[in-house]
C-alpha positions in Angstrom: 48.8 93.7 112.9 50.9 96.4 111.3 49.2 98.9 113.6 50.1 96.8 116.6 53.7 96.4 115.5 54.0 100.2 114.8 52.7 101.0 118.3 55.1 98.6 119.9 58.0 100.1 117.9 56.9 103.6 119.1 56.8 102.4 122.7 60.2 100.7 122.4 61.6 104.0 121.1 60.2 106.0 124.0 61.8 103.6 126.5 65.1 103.7 124.6 65.1 107.5 124.7 64.5 107.5 128.5 67.3 105.1 129.4 69.9 107.9 129.5 67.5 110.0 131.6 67.5 107.2 134.2 71.3 107.3 134.6 71.4 111.1 134.3 69.0 111.8 137.1 70.8 109.5 139.5 74.2 111.1 138.5 72.7 114.5 139.3 71.1 113.7 142.7 73.5 111.1 144.0 73.3 108.0 146.1 70.0 108.9 147.8 68.2 108.7 144.5 67.0 105.7 142.5 65.3 105.9 139.1 63.4 102.9 137.6 62.0 102.6 134.1 59.0 100.2 133.7 57.5 98.6 130.7 54.0 97.6 131.8 53.5 95.3 128.8 55.5 92.8 130.9 54.1 93.1 134.5 56.1 90.0 135.6 59.4 91.7 134.6 58.5 95.3 134.1 61.8 96.9 135.2 63.8 97.5 132.0 66.3 100.0 133.4 67.4 101.1 136.9 70.0 103.3 138.4 70.7 103.9 142.1 70.1 101.6 145.0 67.2 102.7 147.3 64.6 99.9 147.0 66.9 97.2 145.6 65.2 97.1 142.2 67.0 95.2 139.4 66.4 94.9 135.7 63.9 92.1 135.1 62.1 92.6 138.4 58.4 92.7 138.6 56.3 95.8 139.3 55.3 96.7 142.8 51.7 97.2 144.0 52.2 100.9 142.9 52.5 99.7 139.3 49.6 97.4 139.7 47.5 100.4 140.8 48.5 102.2 137.6 47.5 99.1 135.6 44.1 99.1 137.3 43.6 102.7 136.2 44.2 101.8 132.6 44.5 104.8 130.2 42.9 107.0 132.8 45.8 106.5 135.2 47.6 109.7 136.2 50.9 110.7 137.6 51.4 110.1 141.4 53.8 112.7 142.7 55.6 113.2 146.0 54.1 110.3 148.0 56.0 108.8 150.9 56.2 105.1 151.7 58.4 102.8 153.7 60.3 99.8 152.4 60.1 96.5 154.3 63.6 97.2 155.6 62.5 100.5 157.2 63.7 103.1 154.7 61.5 106.2 154.3 61.2 106.8 150.6 59.7 109.8 148.8 58.6 108.8 145.3 57.0 110.0 142.1 55.5 107.7 139.5 55.1 109.3 136.1 53.1 107.3 133.5 54.3 106.8 130.0 51.8 107.1 127.1 52.2 106.4 123.4 50.9 108.9 120.7 47.4 107.3 121.0 47.3 108.1 124.7 47.6 104.5 125.9 49.5 104.0 129.1 52.3 101.4 128.7 54.9 102.1 131.3 56.2 104.5 134.0 59.3 106.4 135.1 59.7 106.2 138.8 61.9 108.3 141.0 62.7 107.2 144.6 64.6 109.3 147.1 65.8 107.9 150.4 64.6 110.4 153.0 65.3 108.3 156.1 68.0 110.6 157.4 66.0 113.7 156.6 63.1 112.3 158.5 65.3 111.7 161.5 66.6 115.3 161.4 63.1 116.6 161.0 62.1 114.7 164.2 65.0 116.1 166.1 64.3 119.7 165.0 60.7 119.3 166.1 58.8 122.5 166.0 61.4 124.3 163.9 61.1 121.9 161.0 57.5 121.0 161.6 56.1 117.6 162.7 57.5 114.6 161.0 55.2 112.0 159.4 54.8 109.2 162.0 56.5 106.1 160.8 53.6 103.9 161.9 51.2 105.9 159.6 53.4 105.7 156.5 52.3 102.9 154.2 54.7 100.1 153.6 55.5 99.3 149.9 57.0 95.9 149.1 59.5 95.9 146.3 60.0 92.3 145.2 61.8 90.8 142.2 58.9 88.6 141.1 55.2 89.5 140.7 54.1 86.4 142.6 55.6 87.8 145.8 53.9 91.2 145.2 50.5 89.5 144.8 51.0 87.3 147.9 51.9 90.4 150.0 48.8 92.2 148.8 46.5 89.3 149.7 48.2 88.8 153.1 47.9 92.6 153.8 44.2 92.8 153.1 43.2 89.7 154.9 44.3 90.9 158.4 42.6 94.2 157.7 39.4 92.3 157.7 40.0 90.6 161.0 40.4 87.0 160.1 41.3 84.3 157.6 39.3 83.5 154.5 37.2 81.0 156.4 36.3 83.7 159.0 34.9 86.0 156.4 31.2 86.2 155.4 30.2 86.6 151.8 30.1 90.4 151.8 33.6 90.6 153.2 34.9 88.0 150.8 33.5 90.0 147.9 35.0 93.1 149.4 38.4 91.4 149.4 38.2 90.6 145.7 36.9 94.1 144.9 39.9 95.6 146.8 42.4 93.3 145.1 40.8 94.0 141.7 41.0 97.8 142.3 44.7 97.5 143.0 45.3 95.8 139.6 46.1 92.3 141.0 44.0 90.5 138.5 45.6 92.3 135.5 48.5 89.9 135.9 48.4 86.6 134.2 47.5 83.6 136.4 46.9 85.9 139.4 43.4 84.5 140.0 44.9 81.0 140.4 47.6 82.4 142.7 45.1 84.2 144.9 43.0 81.1 145.1 46.0 79.1 146.3 46.9 81.8 148.8 43.4 81.8 150.2 43.1 78.0 150.1 40.1 77.9 147.8 39.4 76.4 144.4 40.2 78.3 141.2 36.5 78.1 140.3 35.5 79.7 143.6 38.1 82.5 143.0 36.8 83.2 139.5 33.2 83.2 140.8 33.9 85.7 143.6 35.8 87.9 141.2 32.9 87.8 138.7 30.4 88.6 141.5 32.5 91.4 142.8 32.8 93.0 139.4 29.0 92.6 138.7 28.1 94.3 142.0 30.6 97.1 141.4 29.1 97.8 138.0 25.6 98.3 139.3 
């Protein structure tokens, strides 16, 4: 128990030390920049500090699917740098997610930097050949930044169902297992009560959801 308390104290100290960094980065780069500090010990309210207004994140908000992906990677998770996504509102955002580790190497949070490059992308398109081809908006993945984890899970479920051309009742067993494998790989089931939420979203029983998840994991481990 002492070891666990000591580790939590260390993690709290790291987060406290990074809070001024959050404000300092935004003060340096200006209004196009947003910095978010996450504590992954609390997925449902992982945002513990935020400066800037790019994605609309607020303290106490849940992690996005990007954070869930880090959770899925566990202690093997690595930094994800200079990736581009779109917000639901249409902003083009260039981001970097840097994982936080304690002295034992365990991942417990992340420092995320988001830069609004919407206007830059427009200029790049206008310059054409001089600036190089812009990334087509339609090919840029959309990231949903919600204030609660339930909304994030719902979006991930809804996003993956259409990709499989149908509703749950339209899917055969292999595709149903594929859906659960995909959600599991994205860290959805690392969140408490997420199996029940996915079951509700799909219109199936909780027992069926747990069964499909168990089967998907068993087949994945073969």
